All heavy atoms as a GROMACS GRO file, in nm:
protein
  642
    1MET      N    1  14.167  15.792   6.083
    1MET     CA    2  14.265  15.750   5.978
    1MET      C    3  14.193  15.732   5.851
    1MET      O    4  14.090  15.667   5.853
    1MET     CB    5  14.341  15.628   6.018
    1MET     CG    6  14.436  15.581   5.915
    1MET     SD    7  14.523  15.428   5.951
    1MET     CE    8  14.391  15.308   5.943
    2GLY      N    9  14.238  15.786   5.748
    2GLY     CA   10  14.185  15.765   5.614
    2GLY      C   11  14.255  15.651   5.536
    2GLY      O   12  14.350  15.592   5.581
    3TRP      N   13  14.200  15.623   5.420
    3TRP     CA   14  14.247  15.514   5.338
    3TRP      C   15  14.392  15.540   5.284
    3TRP      O   16  14.474  15.453   5.267
    3TRP     CB   17  14.157  15.474   5.228
    3TRP     CG   18  14.108  15.589   5.144
    3TRP    CD1   19  14.012  15.677   5.159
    3TRP    CD2   20  14.169  15.630   5.020
    3TRP    NE1   21  14.000  15.773   5.058
    3TRP    CE2   22  14.102  15.741   4.968
    3TRP    CE3   23  14.279  15.588   4.941
    3TRP    CZ2   24  14.130  15.812   4.852
    3TRP    CZ3   25  14.306  15.651   4.825
    3TRP    CH2   26  14.229  15.766   4.781
    4LYS      N   27  14.422  15.670   5.264
    4LYS     CA   28  14.557  15.702   5.221
    4LYS      C   29  14.665  15.665   5.328
    4LYS      O   30  14.770  15.619   5.296
    4LYS     CB   31  14.571  15.841   5.175
    4LYS     CG   32  14.487  15.878   5.045
    4LYS     CD   33  14.514  16.014   4.997
    4LYS     CE   34  14.427  16.032   4.869
    4LYS     NZ   35  14.459  16.173   4.811
    5GLU      N   36  14.632  15.700   5.443
    5GLU     CA   37  14.714  15.673   5.557
    5GLU      C   38  14.730  15.522   5.572
    5GLU      O   39  14.842  15.467   5.601
    5GLU     CB   40  14.670  15.728   5.691
    5GLU     CG   41  14.683  15.878   5.690
    5GLU     CD   42  14.563  15.951   5.627
    5GLU    OE1   43  14.463  15.886   5.590
    5GLU    OE2   44  14.576  16.078   5.608
    6GLY      N   45  14.619  15.450   5.556
    6GLY     CA   46  14.627  15.305   5.567
    6GLY      C   47  14.714  15.236   5.469
    6GLY      O   48  14.784  15.147   5.511
    7VAL      N   49  14.720  15.276   5.344
    7VAL     CA   50  14.808  15.218   5.249
    7VAL      C   51  14.957  15.244   5.282
    7VAL      O   52  15.050  15.156   5.274
    7VAL     CB   53  14.778  15.248   5.103
    7VAL    CG1   54  14.817  15.390   5.077
    7VAL    CG2   55  14.851  15.159   5.001
    8ASN      N   56  14.986  15.360   5.331
    8ASN     CA   57  15.117  15.395   5.376
    8ASN      C   58  15.163  15.316   5.491
    8ASN      O   59  15.280  15.269   5.506
    8ASN     CB   60  15.132  15.544   5.397
    8ASN     CG   61  15.120  15.625   5.272
    8ASN    OD1   62  15.170  15.588   5.171
    8ASN    ND2   63  15.060  15.738   5.281
    9MET      N   64  15.069  15.302   5.593
    9MET     CA   65  15.103  15.216   5.703
    9MET      C   66  15.128  15.074   5.668
    9MET      O   67  15.216  15.008   5.721
    9MET     CB   68  14.990  15.230   5.812
    9MET     CG   69  14.977  15.369   5.873
    9MET     SD   70  14.832  15.405   5.967
    9MET     CE   71  14.838  15.283   6.103
   10PHE      N   72  15.043  15.022   5.582
   10PHE     CA   73  15.058  14.882   5.531
   10PHE      C   74  15.199  14.863   5.466
   10PHE      O   75  15.275  14.778   5.512
   10PHE     CB   76  14.959  14.846   5.430
   10PHE     CG   77  14.985  14.714   5.360
   10PHE    CD1   78  14.948  14.596   5.424
   10PHE    CD2   79  15.031  14.716   5.228
   10PHE    CE1   80  14.964  14.480   5.358
   10PHE    CE2   81  15.064  14.586   5.177
   10PHE     CZ   82  15.026  14.470   5.232
   11LEU      N   83  15.236  14.955   5.377
   11LEU     CA   84  15.368  14.947   5.309
   11LEU      C   85  15.483  14.957   5.414
   11LEU      O   86  15.588  14.896   5.405
   11LEU     CB   87  15.380  15.045   5.204
   11LEU     CG   88  15.293  15.014   5.076
   11LEU    CD1   89  15.292  15.131   4.980
   11LEU    CD2   90  15.337  14.886   5.009
   12SER      N   91  15.473  15.044   5.516
   12SER     CA   92  15.571  15.060   5.620
   12SER      C   93  15.585  14.926   5.702
   12SER      O   94  15.696  14.889   5.725
   12SER     CB   95  15.535  15.175   5.713
   12SER     OG   96  15.543  15.301   5.647
   13ASN      N   97  15.477  14.867   5.733
   13ASN     CA   98  15.485  14.750   5.808
   13ASN      C   99  15.548  14.639   5.718
   13ASN      O  100  15.622  14.556   5.773
   13ASN     CB  101  15.343  14.695   5.845
   13ASN     CG  102  15.290  14.773   5.966
   13ASN    OD1  103  15.359  14.854   6.027
   13ASN    ND2  104  15.161  14.750   6.002
   14VAL      N  105  15.524  14.635   5.591
   14VAL     CA  106  15.590  14.532   5.506
   14VAL      C  107  15.739  14.567   5.501
   14VAL      O  108  15.817  14.468   5.518
   14VAL     CB  109  15.529  14.538   5.361
   14VAL    CG1  110  15.604  14.454   5.269
   14VAL    CG2  111  15.383  14.489   5.366
   15LYS      N  112  15.774  14.692   5.477
   15LYS     CA  113  15.916  14.724   5.463
   15LYS      C  114  15.993  14.696   5.595
   15LYS      O  115  16.111  14.654   5.591
   15LYS     CB  116  15.936  14.872   5.428
   15LYS     CG  117  15.903  14.902   5.285
   15LYS     CD  118  15.952  15.042   5.249
   15LYS     CE  119  15.876  15.143   5.326
   15LYS     NZ  120  15.898  15.284   5.274
   16ASN      N  121  15.932  14.711   5.711
   16ASN     CA  122  15.998  14.698   5.832
   16ASN      C  123  15.978  14.565   5.901
   16ASN      O  124  16.026  14.542   6.017
   16ASN     CB  125  15.943  14.814   5.934
   16ASN     CG  126  15.977  14.952   5.880
   16ASN    OD1  127  16.066  14.968   5.804
   16ASN    ND2  128  15.894  15.047   5.920
   17ALA      N  129  15.913  14.473   5.838
   17ALA     CA  130  15.892  14.342   5.890
   17ALA      C  131  16.020  14.281   5.935
   17ALA      O  132  16.113  14.270   5.861
   17ALA     CB  133  15.821  14.251   5.784
   18GLY      N  134  16.026  14.234   6.062
   18GLY     CA  135  16.138  14.172   6.116
   18GLY      C  136  16.256  14.253   6.152
   18GLY      O  137  16.358  14.201   6.205
   19GLN      N  138  16.248  14.382   6.140
   19GLN     CA  139  16.353  14.476   6.172
   19GLN      C  140  16.329  14.529   6.309
   19GLN      O  141  16.237  14.611   6.341
   19GLN     CB  142  16.359  14.592   6.072
   19GLN     CG  143  16.394  14.552   5.937
   19GLN     CD  144  16.402  14.664   5.832
   19GLN    OE1  145  16.453  14.772   5.883
   19GLN    NE2  146  16.368  14.639   5.719
   20GLU      N  147  16.413  14.488   6.406
   20GLU     CA  148  16.402  14.530   6.546
   20GLU      C  149  16.421  14.679   6.556
   20GLU      O  150  16.512  14.734   6.493
   20GLU     CB  151  16.511  14.458   6.631
   20GLU     CG  152  16.484  14.456   6.782
   20GLU     CD  153  16.367  14.375   6.815
   20GLU    OE1  154  16.338  14.272   6.759
   20GLU    OE2  155  16.305  14.426   6.914
   21GLY      N  156  16.327  14.751   6.624
   21GLY     CA  157  16.332  14.889   6.647
   21GLY      C  158  16.278  14.975   6.530
   21GLY      O  159  16.268  15.091   6.549
   22ALA      N  160  16.241  14.913   6.424
   22ALA     CA  161  16.186  14.992   6.306
   22ALA      C  162  16.042  15.023   6.335
   22ALA      O  163  15.973  14.935   6.413
   22ALA     CB  164  16.196  14.908   6.174
   23PRO      N  165  15.991  15.132   6.287
   23PRO     CA  166  15.849  15.167   6.312
   23PRO      C  167  15.754  15.058   6.263
   23PRO      O  168  15.779  14.997   6.157
   23PRO     CB  169  15.832  15.291   6.228
   23PRO     CG  170  15.969  15.349   6.202
   23PRO     CD  171  16.056  15.234   6.204
   24HIS      N  172  15.655  15.029   6.347
   24HIS     CA  173  15.555  14.935   6.311
   24HIS      C  174  15.417  14.986   6.357
   24HIS      O  175  15.406  15.027   6.472
   24HIS     CB  176  15.584  14.795   6.377
   24HIS     CG  177  15.478  14.690   6.348
   24HIS    ND1  178  15.477  14.620   6.236
   24HIS    CD2  179  15.373  14.653   6.413
   24HIS    CE1  180  15.374  14.540   6.228
   24HIS    NE2  181  15.301  14.559   6.343
   25TYR      N  182  15.324  14.992   6.262
   25TYR     CA  183  15.188  15.045   6.298
   25TYR      C  184  15.097  14.928   6.357
   25TYR      O  185  15.092  14.823   6.284
   25TYR     CB  186  15.130  15.117   6.182
   25TYR     CG  187  15.206  15.234   6.133
   25TYR    CD1  188  15.296  15.229   6.038
   25TYR    CD2  189  15.192  15.355   6.205
   25TYR    CE1  190  15.374  15.336   5.998
   25TYR    CE2  191  15.264  15.465   6.167
   25TYR     CZ  192  15.361  15.456   6.062
   25TYR     OH  193  15.427  15.562   6.032
   26GLY      N  194  15.035  14.946   6.460
   26GLY     CA  195  14.946  14.843   6.514
   26GLY      C  196  14.816  14.838   6.449
   26GLY      O  197  14.784  14.916   6.358
   27GLY      N  198  14.740  14.737   6.484
   27GLY     CA  199  14.612  14.721   6.439
   27GLY      C  200  14.593  14.600   6.349
   27GLY      O  201  14.483  14.554   6.312
   28ALA      N  202  14.704  14.536   6.315
   28ALA     CA  203  14.706  14.412   6.228
   28ALA      C  204  14.805  14.315   6.285
   28ALA      O  205  14.879  14.252   6.205
   28ALA     CB  206  14.719  14.450   6.088
   29GLU      N  207  14.807  14.300   6.413
   29GLU     CA  208  14.910  14.215   6.469
   29GLU      C  209  14.895  14.068   6.431
   29GLU      O  210  14.984  13.986   6.434
   29GLU     CB  211  14.910  14.224   6.617
   29GLU     CG  212  14.966  14.360   6.671
   29GLU     CD  213  14.865  14.472   6.667
   29GLU    OE1  214  14.738  14.443   6.642
   29GLU    OE2  215  14.908  14.585   6.684
   30HIS      N  216  14.773  14.037   6.388
   30HIS     CA  217  14.741  13.897   6.350
   30HIS      C  218  14.815  13.856   6.214
   30HIS      O  219  14.822  13.742   6.185
   30HIS     CB  220  14.597  13.871   6.335
   30HIS     CG  221  14.527  13.952   6.227
   30HIS    ND1  222  14.513  14.089   6.247
   30HIS    CD2  223  14.487  13.928   6.110
   30HIS    CE1  224  14.450  14.141   6.143
   30HIS    NE2  225  14.440  14.039   6.051
   31LEU      N  226  14.859  13.954   6.144
   31LEU     CA  227  14.927  13.930   6.015
   31LEU      C  228  15.068  13.884   6.038
   31LEU      O  229  15.141  13.942   6.125
   31LEU     CB  230  14.923  14.047   5.922
   31LEU     CG  231  14.789  14.085   5.861
   31LEU    CD1  232  14.808  14.210   5.774
   31LEU    CD2  233  14.748  13.972   5.766
   32ASP      N  234  15.116  13.798   5.960
   32ASP     CA  235  15.257  13.760   5.958
   32ASP      C  236  15.330  13.854   5.856
   32ASP      O  237  15.329  13.826   5.742
   32ASP     CB  238  15.272  13.607   5.917
   32ASP     CG  239  15.411  13.561   5.920
   32ASP    OD1  240  15.512  13.645   5.917
   32ASP    OD2  241  15.444  13.442   5.901
   33TRP      N  242  15.379  13.962   5.906
   33TRP     CA  243  15.436  14.068   5.825
   33TRP      C  244  15.558  14.018   5.745
   33TRP      O  245  15.580  14.054   5.629
   33TRP     CB  246  15.465  14.190   5.908
   33TRP     CG  247  15.342  14.261   5.948
   33TRP    CD1  248  15.288  14.265   6.066
   33TRP    CD2  249  15.257  14.330   5.865
   33TRP    NE1  250  15.170  14.333   6.069
   33TRP    CE2  251  15.148  14.386   5.938
   33TRP    CE3  252  15.258  14.375   5.730
   33TRP    CZ2  253  15.054  14.457   5.889
   33TRP    CZ3  254  15.153  14.442   5.674
   33TRP    CH2  255  15.054  14.492   5.757
   34LYS      N  256  15.633  13.925   5.806
   34LYS     CA  257  15.744  13.870   5.729
   34LYS      C  258  15.708  13.790   5.612
   34LYS      O  259  15.756  13.800   5.501
   34LYS     CB  260  15.836  13.778   5.816
   34LYS     CG  261  15.913  13.856   5.923
   34LYS     CD  262  15.995  13.764   6.009
   34LYS     CE  263  16.066  13.830   6.116
   34LYS     NZ  264  16.146  13.733   6.200
   35ALA      N  265  15.588  13.712   5.625
   35ALA     CA  266  15.537  13.636   5.513
   35ALA      C  267  15.479  13.732   5.401
   35ALA      O  268  15.496  13.710   5.286
   35ALA     CB  269  15.427  13.545   5.566
   36VAL      N  270  15.411  13.832   5.449
   36VAL     CA  271  15.359  13.932   5.360
   36VAL      C  272  15.469  13.990   5.276
   36VAL      O  273  15.463  14.004   5.156
   36VAL     CB  274  15.276  14.039   5.424
   36VAL    CG1  275  15.234  14.154   5.335
   36VAL    CG2  276  15.149  13.978   5.497
   37ALA      N  277  15.579  14.026   5.349
   37ALA     CA  278  15.690  14.092   5.279
   37ALA      C  279  15.753  13.996   5.183
   37ALA      O  280  15.794  14.036   5.070
   37ALA     CB  281  15.796  14.136   5.385
   38ARG      N  282  15.765  13.865   5.218
   38ARG     CA  283  15.823  13.759   5.111
   38ARG      C  284  15.728  13.752   4.997
   38ARG      O  285  15.770  13.745   4.888
   38ARG     CB  286  15.830  13.634   5.188
   38ARG     CG  287  15.954  13.615   5.278
   38ARG     CD  288  15.975  13.466   5.319
   38ARG     NE  289  15.871  13.412   5.385
   38ARG     CZ  290  15.843  13.424   5.522
   38ARG    NH1  291  15.916  13.489   5.600
   38ARG    NH2  292  15.738  13.361   5.572
   39GLU      N  293  15.595  13.754   5.013
   39GLU     CA  294  15.500  13.741   4.908
   39GLU      C  295  15.515  13.861   4.811
   39GLU      O  296  15.506  13.848   4.693
   39GLU     CB  297  15.359  13.729   4.961
   39GLU     CG  298  15.264  13.696   4.852
   39GLU     CD  299  15.122  13.671   4.899
   39GLU    OE1  300  15.109  13.602   5.005
   39GLU    OE2  301  15.022  13.705   4.838
   40ILE      N  302  15.513  13.981   4.861
   40ILE     CA  303  15.529  14.103   4.786
   40ILE      C  304  15.669  14.114   4.722
   40ILE      O  305  15.681  14.149   4.612
   40ILE     CB  306  15.500  14.230   4.865
   40ILE    CG1  307  15.349  14.226   4.908
   40ILE    CG2  308  15.534  14.358   4.785
   40ILE    CD1  309  15.304  14.347   4.995
   41GLY      N  310  15.765  14.069   4.795
   41GLY     CA  311  15.907  14.078   4.742
   41GLY      C  312  15.965  14.215   4.765
   41GLY      O  313  15.893  14.309   4.802
   42PRO      N  314  16.097  14.228   4.747
   42PRO     CA  315  16.158  14.360   4.771
   42PRO      C  316  16.104  14.466   4.677
   42PRO      O  317  16.071  14.432   4.558
   42PRO     CB  318  16.302  14.325   4.746
   42PRO     CG  319  16.316  14.203   4.681
   42PRO     CD  320  16.184  14.131   4.699
   43PHE      N  321  16.097  14.588   4.724
   43PHE     CA  322  16.052  14.692   4.630
   43PHE      C  323  16.130  14.824   4.663
   43PHE      O  324  16.167  14.844   4.778
   43PHE     CB  325  15.900  14.709   4.641
   43PHE     CG  326  15.842  14.735   4.776
   43PHE    CD1  327  15.830  14.864   4.830
   43PHE    CD2  328  15.798  14.634   4.853
   43PHE    CE1  329  15.775  14.892   4.948
   43PHE    CE2  330  15.745  14.652   4.982
   43PHE     CZ  331  15.728  14.781   5.033
   44ASP      N  332  16.141  14.901   4.557
   44ASP     CA  333  16.213  15.029   4.575
   44ASP      C  334  16.111  15.148   4.579
   44ASP      O  335  15.988  15.115   4.576
   44ASP     CB  336  16.315  15.050   4.458
   44ASP     CG  337  16.253  15.050   4.320
   44ASP    OD1  338  16.133  15.074   4.312
   44ASP    OD2  339  16.328  15.024   4.226
   45ASP      N  340  16.161  15.269   4.582
   45ASP     CA  341  16.068  15.377   4.592
   45ASP      C  342  15.971  15.387   4.470
   45ASP      O  343  15.856  15.424   4.495
   45ASP     CB  344  16.154  15.511   4.606
   45ASP     CG  345  16.223  15.527   4.742
   45ASP    OD1  346  16.187  15.454   4.833
   45ASP    OD2  347  16.313  15.609   4.746
   46GLY      N  348  16.028  15.355   4.355
   46GLY     CA  349  15.935  15.352   4.236
   46GLY      C  350  15.825  15.251   4.246
   46GLY      O  351  15.711  15.276   4.212
   47ASP      N  352  15.859  15.131   4.297
   47ASP     CA  353  15.766  15.025   4.310
   47ASP      C  354  15.658  15.068   4.419
   47ASP      O  355  15.538  15.048   4.395
   47ASP     CB  356  15.832  14.893   4.360
   47ASP     CG  357  15.929  14.835   4.255
   47ASP    OD1  358  15.895  14.846   4.138
   47ASP    OD2  359  16.024  14.774   4.303
   48GLU      N  360  15.711  15.126   4.525
   48GLU     CA  361  15.614  15.172   4.629
   48GLU      C  362  15.518  15.282   4.578
   48GLU      O  363  15.405  15.273   4.602
   48GLU     CB  364  15.696  15.233   4.754
   48GLU     CG  365  15.604  15.272   4.865
   48GLU     CD  366  15.692  15.312   4.986
   48GLU    OE1  367  15.818  15.306   4.986
   48GLU    OE2  368  15.626  15.353   5.085
   49ALA      N  369  15.567  15.371   4.498
   49ALA     CA  370  15.483  15.477   4.437
   49ALA      C  371  15.381  15.410   4.349
   49ALA      O  372  15.257  15.444   4.344
   49ALA     CB  373  15.568  15.576   4.360
   50ASP      N  374  15.418  15.304   4.272
   50ASP     CA  375  15.327  15.238   4.184
   50ASP      C  376  15.217  15.161   4.265
   50ASP      O  377  15.099  15.157   4.225
   50ASP     CB  378  15.405  15.127   4.093
   50ASP     CG  379  15.483  15.194   3.983
   50ASP    OD1  380  15.460  15.308   3.952
   50ASP    OD2  381  15.571  15.125   3.930
   51MET      N  382  15.261  15.106   4.380
   51MET     CA  383  15.167  15.035   4.469
   51MET      C  384  15.059  15.136   4.525
   51MET      O  385  14.943  15.105   4.524
   51MET     CB  386  15.237  14.956   4.575
   51MET     CG  387  15.300  14.842   4.528
   51MET     SD  388  15.370  14.752   4.670
   51MET     CE  389  15.542  14.737   4.625
   52ILE      N  390  15.111  15.248   4.566
   52ILE     CA  391  15.024  15.353   4.618
   52ILE      C  392  14.923  15.403   4.508
   52ILE      O  393  14.801  15.418   4.537
   52ILE     CB  394  15.102  15.469   4.684
   52ILE    CG1  395  15.174  15.415   4.813
   52ILE    CG2  396  15.021  15.584   4.718
   52ILE    CD1  397  15.278  15.513   4.867
   53ASN      N  398  14.982  15.437   4.393
   53ASN     CA  399  14.899  15.484   4.285
   53ASN      C  400  14.791  15.383   4.248
   53ASN      O  401  14.671  15.417   4.222
   53ASN     CB  402  14.985  15.521   4.164
   53ASN     CG  403  15.065  15.648   4.194
   53ASN    OD1  404  15.027  15.726   4.278
   53ASN    ND2  405  15.170  15.660   4.120
   54THR      N  406  14.832  15.245   4.242
   54THR     CA  407  14.735  15.147   4.210
   54THR      C  408  14.619  15.132   4.309
   54THR      O  409  14.503  15.124   4.283
   54THR     CB  410  14.818  15.007   4.197
   54THR    OG1  411  14.903  15.019   4.085
   54THR    CG2  412  14.713  14.890   4.164
   55PHE      N  413  14.663  15.134   4.445
   55PHE     CA  414  14.560  15.128   4.546
   55PHE      C  415  14.473  15.240   4.538
   55PHE      O  416  14.348  15.235   4.549
   55PHE     CB  417  14.635  15.129   4.689
   55PHE     CG  418  14.537  15.119   4.802
   55PHE    CD1  419  14.495  15.003   4.850
   55PHE    CD2  420  14.488  15.240   4.858
   55PHE    CE1  421  14.407  14.998   4.951
   55PHE    CE2  422  14.404  15.239   4.957
   55PHE     CZ  423  14.354  15.123   5.014
   56ASN      N  424  14.523  15.370   4.521
   56ASN     CA  425  14.441  15.486   4.514
   56ASN      C  426  14.339  15.479   4.400
   56ASN      O  427  14.229  15.515   4.417
   56ASN     CB  428  14.523  15.612   4.501
   56ASN     CG  429  14.602  15.636   4.636
   56ASN    OD1  430  14.574  15.594   4.742
   56ASN    ND2  431  14.702  15.725   4.622
   57ALA      N  432  14.390  15.439   4.283
   57ALA     CA  433  14.304  15.423   4.161
   57ALA      C  434  14.199  15.326   4.182
   57ALA      O  435  14.077  15.354   4.150
   57ALA     CB  436  14.381  15.393   4.038
   58ASP      N  437  14.235  15.214   4.239
   58ASP     CA  438  14.128  15.105   4.265
   58ASP      C  439  14.028  15.149   4.367
   58ASP      O  440  13.911  15.137   4.360
   58ASP     CB  441  14.197  14.976   4.310
   58ASP     CG  442  14.101  14.861   4.325
   58ASP    OD1  443  14.039  14.829   4.216
   58ASP    OD2  444  14.089  14.816   4.434
   59TYR      N  445  14.073  15.216   4.478
   59TYR     CA  446  13.989  15.254   4.577
   59TYR      C  447  13.889  15.366   4.525
   59TYR      O  448  13.769  15.360   4.543
   59TYR     CB  449  14.065  15.310   4.707
   59TYR     CG  450  13.978  15.346   4.815
   59TYR    CD1  451  13.939  15.247   4.909
   59TYR    CD2  452  13.927  15.470   4.828
   59TYR    CE1  453  13.855  15.277   5.014
   59TYR    CE2  454  13.830  15.504   4.944
   59TYR     CZ  455  13.801  15.399   5.029
   59TYR     OH  456  13.723  15.436   5.131
   60THR      N  457  13.941  15.462   4.448
   60THR     CA  458  13.862  15.565   4.396
   60THR      C  459  13.753  15.512   4.309
   60THR      O  460  13.642  15.544   4.306
   60THR     CB  461  13.949  15.664   4.317
   60THR    OG1  462  14.049  15.715   4.416
   60THR    CG2  463  13.872  15.783   4.259
   61ALA      N  464  13.790  15.405   4.217
   61ALA     CA  465  13.698  15.351   4.128
   61ALA      C  466  13.590  15.270   4.193
   61ALA      O  467  13.471  15.261   4.145
   61ALA     CB  468  13.776  15.247   4.035
   62HIS      N  469  13.607  15.225   4.320
   62HIS     CA  470  13.508  15.144   4.395
   62HIS      C  471  13.468  15.214   4.519
   62HIS      O  472  13.391  15.147   4.603
   62HIS     CB  473  13.568  15.009   4.421
   62HIS     CG  474  13.611  14.933   4.307
   62HIS    ND1  475  13.514  14.871   4.220
   62HIS    CD2  476  13.725  14.903   4.255
   62HIS    CE1  477  13.577  14.805   4.127
   62HIS    NE2  478  13.708  14.831   4.140
   63MET      N  479  13.490  15.343   4.542
   63MET     CA  480  13.468  15.410   4.665
   63MET      C  481  13.323  15.396   4.706
   63MET      O  482  13.289  15.372   4.816
   63MET     CB  483  13.512  15.553   4.660
   63MET     CG  484  13.506  15.624   4.794
   63MET     SD  485  13.569  15.792   4.790
   63MET     CE  486  13.671  15.814   4.653
   64ALA      N  487  13.228  15.429   4.615
   64ALA     CA  488  13.082  15.431   4.651
   64ALA      C  489  13.044  15.299   4.692
   64ALA      O  490  12.971  15.280   4.797
   64ALA     CB  491  13.002  15.481   4.530
   65GLU      N  492  13.082  15.192   4.624
   65GLU     CA  493  13.039  15.052   4.667
   65GLU      C  494  13.106  15.020   4.802
   65GLU      O  495  13.041  14.959   4.882
   65GLU     CB  496  13.096  14.954   4.552
   65GLU     CG  497  13.052  14.816   4.584
   65GLU     CD  498  13.100  14.715   4.478
   65GLU    OE1  499  13.176  14.760   4.393
   65GLU    OE2  500  13.066  14.597   4.486
   66ILE      N  501  13.229  15.058   4.823
   66ILE     CA  502  13.294  15.024   4.947
   66ILE      C  503  13.227  15.100   5.062
   66ILE      O  504  13.196  15.036   5.165
   66ILE     CB  505  13.445  15.058   4.938
   66ILE    CG1  506  13.511  14.967   4.838
   66ILE    CG2  507  13.512  15.062   5.082
   66ILE    CD1  508  13.657  15.011   4.806
   67ILE      N  509  13.187  15.224   5.045
   67ILE     CA  510  13.128  15.302   5.151
   67ILE      C  511  12.991  15.234   5.185
   67ILE      O  512  12.958  15.219   5.296
   67ILE     CB  513  13.110  15.447   5.108
   67ILE    CG1  514  13.237  15.513   5.102
   67ILE    CG2  515  13.007  15.517   5.199
   67ILE    CD1  516  13.249  15.647   5.048
   68ASP      N  517  12.914  15.187   5.076
   68ASP     CA  518  12.779  15.123   5.105
   68ASP      C  519  12.802  14.994   5.185
   68ASP      O  520  12.728  14.972   5.275
   68ASP     CB  521  12.706  15.091   4.974
   68ASP     CG  522  12.664  15.221   4.902
   68ASP    OD1  523  12.639  15.330   4.979
   68ASP    OD2  524  12.632  15.218   4.784
   69LEU      N  525  12.899  14.916   5.148
   69LEU     CA  526  12.922  14.791   5.214
   69LEU      C  527  12.973  14.812   5.353
   69LEU      O  528  12.922  14.743   5.447
   69LEU     CB  529  13.029  14.704   5.138
   69LEU     CG  530  12.987  14.658   4.999
   69LEU    CD1  531  13.114  14.607   4.922
   69LEU    CD2  532  12.887  14.541   5.017
   70ARG      N  533  13.062  14.916   5.369
   70ARG     CA  534  13.103  14.950   5.517
   70ARG      C  535  12.988  14.992   5.599
   70ARG      O  536  12.968  14.955   5.710
   70ARG     CB  537  13.208  15.042   5.510
   70ARG     CG  538  13.345  14.989   5.464
   70ARG     CD  539  13.462  15.089   5.488
   70ARG     NE  540  13.486  15.093   5.628
   70ARG     CZ  541  13.562  15.190   5.675
   70ARG    NH1  542  13.621  15.280   5.593
   70ARG    NH2  543  13.584  15.198   5.804
   71SER      N  544  12.897  15.081   5.539
   71SER     CA  545  12.784  15.125   5.614
   71SER      C  546  12.692  15.008   5.654
   71SER      O  547  12.628  15.016   5.763
   71SER     CB  548  12.705  15.226   5.525
   71SER     OG  549  12.785  15.343   5.506
   72ALA      N  550  12.685  14.905   5.576
   72ALA     CA  551  12.600  14.792   5.602
   72ALA      C  552  12.671  14.690   5.692
   72ALA      O  553  12.610  14.588   5.732
   72ALA     CB  554  12.561  14.723   5.474
   73GLY      N  555  12.802  14.720   5.722
   73GLY     CA  556  12.872  14.625   5.815
   73GLY      C  557  12.926  14.504   5.746
   73GLY      O  558  12.956  14.404   5.802
   74ASP      N  559  12.929  14.511   5.614
   74ASP     CA  560  12.970  14.392   5.532
   74ASP      C  561  13.129  14.398   5.501
   74ASP      O  562  13.172  14.434   5.393
   74ASP     CB  563  12.892  14.389   5.397
   74ASP     CG  564  12.924  14.262   5.320
   74ASP    OD1  565  13.007  14.185   5.358
   74ASP    OD2  566  12.854  14.253   5.214
   75ARG      N  567  13.205  14.361   5.612
   75ARG     CA  568  13.347  14.360   5.594
   75ARG      C  569  13.399  14.264   5.488
   75ARG      O  570  13.496  14.291   5.411
   75ARG     CB  571  13.419  14.331   5.722
   75ARG     CG  572  13.412  14.447   5.823
   75ARG     CD  573  13.480  14.421   5.954
   75ARG     NE  574  13.624  14.399   5.938
   75ARG     CZ  575  13.716  14.493   5.937
   75ARG    NH1  576  13.682  14.622   5.963
   75ARG    NH2  577  13.841  14.458   5.931
   76ASP      N  578  13.332  14.146   5.482
   76ASP     CA  579  13.370  14.044   5.374
   76ASP      C  580  13.339  14.108   5.238
   76ASP      O  581  13.422  14.081   5.148
   76ASP     CB  582  13.292  13.918   5.392
   76ASP     CG  583  13.328  13.840   5.518
   76ASP    OD1  584  13.443  13.865   5.568
   76ASP    OD2  585  13.251  13.766   5.568
   77GLY      N  586  13.237  14.185   5.222
   77GLY     CA  587  13.214  14.241   5.094
   77GLY      C  588  13.315  14.346   5.053
   77GLY      O  589  13.355  14.354   4.940
   78VAL      N  590  13.354  14.425   5.155
   78VAL     CA  591  13.466  14.525   5.128
   78VAL      C  592  13.590  14.452   5.090
   78VAL      O  593  13.655  14.493   4.992
   78VAL     CB  594  13.480  14.609   5.257
   78VAL    CG1  595  13.610  14.697   5.243
   78VAL    CG2  596  13.367  14.697   5.289
   79THR      N  597  13.622  14.353   5.162
   79THR     CA  598  13.753  14.274   5.134
   79THR      C  599  13.740  14.217   4.991
   79THR      O  600  13.838  14.220   4.915
   79THR     CB  601  13.771  14.156   5.234
   79THR    OG1  602  13.778  14.213   5.362
   79THR    CG2  603  13.897  14.082   5.202
   80ALA      N  604  13.617  14.166   4.952
   80ALA     CA  605  13.600  14.103   4.815
   80ALA      C  606  13.626  14.217   4.711
   80ALA      O  607  13.697  14.189   4.612
   80ALA     CB  608  13.472  14.040   4.804
   81VAL      N  609  13.571  14.330   4.729
   81VAL     CA  610  13.589  14.432   4.632
   81VAL      C  611  13.729  14.485   4.624
   81VAL      O  612  13.787  14.493   4.514
   81VAL     CB  613  13.497  14.551   4.670
   81VAL    CG1  614  13.531  14.678   4.574
   81VAL    CG2  615  13.350  14.524   4.653
   82MET      N  616  13.798  14.502   4.740
   82MET     CA  617  13.939  14.548   4.743
   82MET      C  618  14.034  14.441   4.683
   82MET      O  619  14.139  14.478   4.629
   82MET     CB  620  13.978  14.593   4.877
   82MET     CG  621  13.908  14.715   4.926
   82MET     SD  622  13.932  14.860   4.822
   82MET     CE  623  14.106  14.893   4.843
   83CYS      N  624  13.995  14.312   4.698
   83CYS     CA  625  14.080  14.210   4.645
   83CYS      C  626  14.052  14.162   4.504
   83CYS      O  627  14.100  14.077   4.452
   83CYS     CB  628  14.071  14.093   4.738
   83CYS     SG  629  14.147  14.126   4.901
   84GLY      N  630  13.951  14.231   4.443
   84GLY     CA  631  13.914  14.205   4.305
   84GLY      C  632  13.840  14.071   4.289
   84GLY      O  633  13.851  14.007   4.185
   85GLU      N  634  13.769  14.022   4.396
   85GLU     CA  635  13.699  13.891   4.390
   85GLU      C  636  13.565  13.905   4.321
   85GLU      O  637  13.500  14.003   4.318
   85GLU     CB  638  13.684  13.834   4.521
   85GLU     CG  639  13.817  13.803   4.590
   85GLU     CD  640  13.808  13.766   4.739
   85GLU    OE1  641  13.692  13.754   4.797
   85GLU    OE2  642  13.906  13.744   4.801
   0.00000   0.00000   0.00000
C-alpha cells in the first residue's frame, strides 16, 4: 500500500466512523474513529479533495526526509515531520 491509498483509507475510516456495515479499513483499530471524526468535523467532497491535496503536497515536500527516517526505523521522527512538529 502506498501513501496515496493511506490517506484515502484514513478519510474513509473517518467518514464511516460509527456506521454499522460501512467499509472500515483495518490497521488502526487503536484509534477512536468517532473522536477523530468529531475533531475533523463534517466534510463534503470539496473538503475531502482539499485534505487529499494538502496531504499529497506535504508528503511530497518532505518525502526524502520521511524515507530516510523510515529507513532508520524512526517512526516518531516520521510522525513529527508529518504533524509539522
